[in-house]
C-alpha positions in Angstrom: 154.0 91.7 -12.1 155.1 92.1 -8.4 151.5 90.8 -7.3 151.7 87.7 -9.7 155.1 86.9 -8.0 153.7 87.1 -4.5 150.9 84.9 -5.5 153.1 82.3 -7.1 155.4 82.4 -4.0 152.2 81.8 -1.6 151.1 78.9 -3.9 154.5 77.2 -3.7 154.8 77.6 0.0 151.5 76.0 0.4 152.3 73.1 -1.8 155.4 72.6 0.2 153.3 72.3 3.5 150.9 70.2 2.0 153.7 68.0 0.6 155.5 67.7 4.2 152.2 66.7 5.8 151.6 64.0 3.0 155.0 62.6 3.5 154.6 62.4 7.5 154.2 58.8 8.6 151.2 59.1 11.1 151.0 55.4 11.7 154.3 55.3 13.3 153.2 57.9 15.7 149.8 56.2 16.6 151.9 53.0 16.9 154.4 54.7 19.5 151.5 56.3 21.4 149.5 53.3 21.6 152.7 51.5 23.0 153.1 54.2 25.7 149.4 54.1 26.7 149.3 50.1 27.4 152.7 49.8 29.0 154.0 53.0 30.5 150.6 54.1 31.8 150.2 51.0 33.6 153.7 51.3 35.1 153.0 54.9 36.1 149.9 53.9 37.8 151.7 51.2 39.8 154.0 53.8 40.8 151.5 56.4 41.8 149.5 53.9 43.8 152.8 52.9 45.6 153.0 56.3 47.0 150.1 55.7 49.1 149.2 53.9 52.2 147.3 50.6 51.8 144.4 51.0 54.4 141.6 48.5 55.4 138.2 49.5 56.6 137.9 49.5 60.5 141.6 50.2 60.7 142.9 52.8 63.1 145.4 55.3 61.8 146.9 58.6 62.2 146.2 61.5 60.2 147.1 65.2 60.0 144.4 68.1 59.8 144.9 69.8 56.5 141.6 71.7 56.2 138.6 72.8 57.9 134.9 73.5 56.7 131.9 74.6 58.8 130.7 71.0 58.9 133.6 68.9 58.5 137.6 68.4 59.2 139.7 67.4 56.4 142.4 64.8 57.4 145.2 63.3 55.4 146.1 59.9 56.3 148.5 59.2 53.3 145.8 57.8 51.0 144.9 58.8 47.4 142.6 61.4 48.7 141.9 63.2 52.0 139.2 62.0 54.3 136.4 63.9 55.9 135.2 63.8 59.7 132.3 65.5 61.0 133.2 68.5 63.2 130.7 67.1 65.7 133.2 64.6 66.5 135.7 67.2 67.9 133.3 68.9 70.5 135.4 67.8 73.3 138.2 69.8 71.9 138.6 73.4 72.6 139.9 74.0 69.3 140.8 72.0 66.0 143.7 73.6 63.7 145.6 72.8 60.8 148.6 70.6 61.5 147.1 68.7 64.3 147.5 65.0 64.6 144.6 63.0 64.9 143.8 59.1 65.3 140.9 58.1 63.2 139.2 54.8 61.9 138.5 54.1 58.5 134.9 53.9 58.0 134.7 53.5 54.2 137.3 53.7 51.7 135.1 55.2 49.2 131.4 56.2 50.1 128.7 56.8 47.7 129.9 60.2 47.0 133.5 58.8 46.3 134.8 60.4 49.7 137.0 58.7 52.0 134.9 58.4 55.2 136.8 58.6 58.5 135.7 58.8 62.3 137.4 60.1 65.3 134.6 59.0 67.5 134.7 55.3 66.4 138.4 55.5 66.7 138.3 56.5 70.3 135.8 54.0 71.1 137.9 51.3 69.4 141.0 52.5 71.3 138.8 52.5 74.6 137.7 49.0 74.0 141.2 47.9 73.6 142.1 49.4 76.7 139.2 47.6 78.8 140.2 44.2 77.2 143.6 44.8 78.6 142.4 45.7 81.9 140.3 42.5 82.0 143.3 40.5 81.1 145.8 42.1 83.5 143.2 42.5 86.3 144.4 46.2 87.0 141.9 48.8 88.4 140.0 51.1 85.9 138.7 54.4 86.8 134.9 55.2 85.6 132.2 57.7 86.1 128.7 56.4 86.8 126.6 58.4 84.6 122.9 56.8 84.9 120.7 54.1 86.6 119.7 51.0 84.5 117.5 48.1 85.0 119.3 45.9 87.4 122.4 48.4 88.1 124.2 51.5 86.9 125.9 52.6 83.7 129.6 53.4 84.1 131.5 55.6 81.5 134.9 54.1 81.0 137.0 55.9 78.5 134.0 57.0 76.7 132.4 53.5 76.7 129.3 52.5 78.5 129.9 49.4 80.8 127.4 47.9 83.1 127.7 47.7 86.9 125.3 45.2 88.3 123.5 46.2 91.7 125.1 43.2 93.2 128.5 44.4 92.5 128.3 47.7 93.8 129.3 46.8 97.5 129.8 44.0 99.8 126.6 45.2 101.6 123.2 45.1 99.8 122.4 48.3 98.0 118.9 49.8 97.5 119.5 53.5 96.7 121.2 53.6 93.2 120.7 57.4 92.9 123.3 58.1 95.4 125.9 56.8 93.2 125.1 58.6 89.8 127.7 61.2 89.0 130.4 59.6 91.2 133.8 58.5 89.9 134.8 55.3 91.4 137.5 52.6 90.8 136.4 49.2 89.1 137.6 46.0 88.1 136.6 44.6 84.7 135.1 41.1 85.6 133.4 40.2 82.2 133.6 41.2 78.5 131.8 40.4 75.3 134.0 40.6 72.4 131.3 40.1 69.9 129.3 43.1 70.9 131.8 45.0 72.8 130.2 44.9 76.3 131.9 45.0 79.4 130.8 44.4 83.1 132.5 46.1 85.9 132.6 45.6 89.8 133.5 48.0 92.6 132.4 45.0 95.1 135.4 42.9 93.9 137.9 45.8 94.9 136.4 45.9 98.3 136.5 42.1 98.7 140.1 42.3 97.5 141.0 44.6 100.2 139.2 42.8 102.9 141.0 39.6 101.9 144.5 41.5 102.0 143.3 42.6 105.7 142.1 39.1 106.5 145.4 37.5 105.3 147.3 40.1 107.4 145.3 39.6 110.6 145.4 35.9 110.4 149.3 35.9 109.6 149.5 37.7 113.3 147.2 35.5 115.0 148.2 33.3 118.0 146.0 31.1 120.3 145.0 32.8 123.5 145.4 36.0 122.0 142.9 38.8 123.1 141.3 41.1 120.4 138.9 43.7 120.2 135.9 43.1 118.1 132.5 44.5 117.2 129.2 42.1 117.1 128.3 42.1 113.5 125.5 39.5 113.3 123.8 37.5 116.2 122.3 33.9 115.1 120.9 30.9 116.7 124.3 29.1 117.1 126.4 32.2 117.9 127.6 35.4 116.8 129.9 36.7 114.0 132.5 39.2 115.3 134.1 41.8 113.0 137.8 41.9 114.1 138.6 44.8 111.9 138.5 43.4 108.3 138.1 39.8 109.2 135.0 37.9 111.0 135.5 35.5 113.7 132.7 33.1 115.1 131.9 33.0 118.7 129.8 29.9 119.3 126.8 30.0 121.8 128.7 27.5 124.0 131.9 29.9 124.2 129.7 32.9 125.2 129.1 31.9 128.7 129.9 29.4 131.6 126.5 29.4 132.4 123.6 28.0 130.4 121.9 30.5 128.0 119.1 29.5 125.2 120.0 32.1 122.6 123.1 34.4 122.1 120.9 37.5 122.1 120.4 37.1 125.9 124.1 38.4 126.3 124.9 39.9 122.9 123.4 42.5 120.5 124.6 43.8 117.2 127.2 46.7 117.2 128.3 45.8 120.8 131.9 46.1 121.5 133.7 43.5 123.4 136.8 41.6 124.0 137.5 38.2 122.9 140.1 35.4 122.9 141.4 33.5 120.1 140.6 29.8 120.6 141.8 28.3 117.3 142.2 29.4 113.6 142.5 27.7 110.1 144.8 29.8 107.9 143.8 28.1 104.8 140.0 28.1 105.4 140.3 31.6 107.0 138.3 30.5 109.9 138.7 32.0 113.4 137.1 30.5 116.5 136.6 32.9 119.5 135.6 32.8 122.9 133.9 35.2 125.5 133.7 33.0 128.7 137.3 32.1 128.6 138.0 35.6 129.6 136.4 34.9 132.8 137.4 32.4 135.6 136.0 29.1 135.4 133.2 28.4 138.2 135.0 25.6 139.4 138.0 27.6 140.3 135.6 29.9 142.4 134.5 27.0 144.7 135.6 27.0 148.2 138.8 25.1 148.9 137.0 22.8 151.2 134.6 21.4 148.5 136.8 18.3 147.2 135.9 15.1 145.3 133.1 13.2 147.4 131.8 16.3 149.2 128.0 16.5 149.5 126.6 19.8 148.2 123.2 21.3 147.5 122.3 22.1 143.8 119.4 22.8 141.6 118.3 20.9 138.6 118.2 23.4 135.5 117.7 20.9 132.6 117.1 17.2 132.0 118.2 15.4 129.0 117.9 11.7 127.9 121.4 11.2 129.0 121.4 13.0 132.3 120.5 16.3 134.2 122.2 19.5 134.6 
């Protein structure tokens, strides 16, 4: 009898459970869930996306090292996913550790593997190029290291970027041996850039010329006619000689070399010869200085005996005959 009562109670419970399920309106639940998926999910996704940075490819951005593997550095830039940078791009650093701040470039927001692709090397190159452009605009001096020879000149490393130094822009004097400059760190001026291919041309000669021009201006500002200066014969030509006055050249015409007749300046002067010259004239605007050598000696007429006057008869020697007369 007890067994029959237990069976009857169990059957009654089963019927109550079944009846409860049958009475539940599942369509209401489905309708509510469907409403949540369509509206709430979209809202939640927008809120989720709003917590991350909106980044663009080729953008420079600062990130934090959050992980390290044998081959990659994992960097968080505030995007949906962390980015990967090859460990090879950190060779210049003694150590990379979690928490380090790193500037990187966004190469791909999602590569073929679905990863955020970042590059520290490209970021450094981009930052270097921005600096080079700035130096070009301002005309400021930039320091670089000559790394190798190339056709027509040298390659100069400036902030990690290769720039070109033409052979004609190495010095004010012609240079034939480029090897002597390889490995040297020097100052340069950025004289030309190509934004499209990120190419820059630098010049060391421009800095030398700038220094020379400054020295020239200082010397000319102190010049006075009749002033005697010490100089060095720089170059002898058919019409005279160029005299280096210590940063600025002056011209000594053949007619101002000697009171006597000479056929060529080389009869009196030679390259490297040191001598005193007189300032005959100068043009501040054209930066030209006329010099005289014979003016430092007495005029031949001043050495004539006092008894020789106008109308006196004297003996002489004909040294040259021209159409208009004789000397």
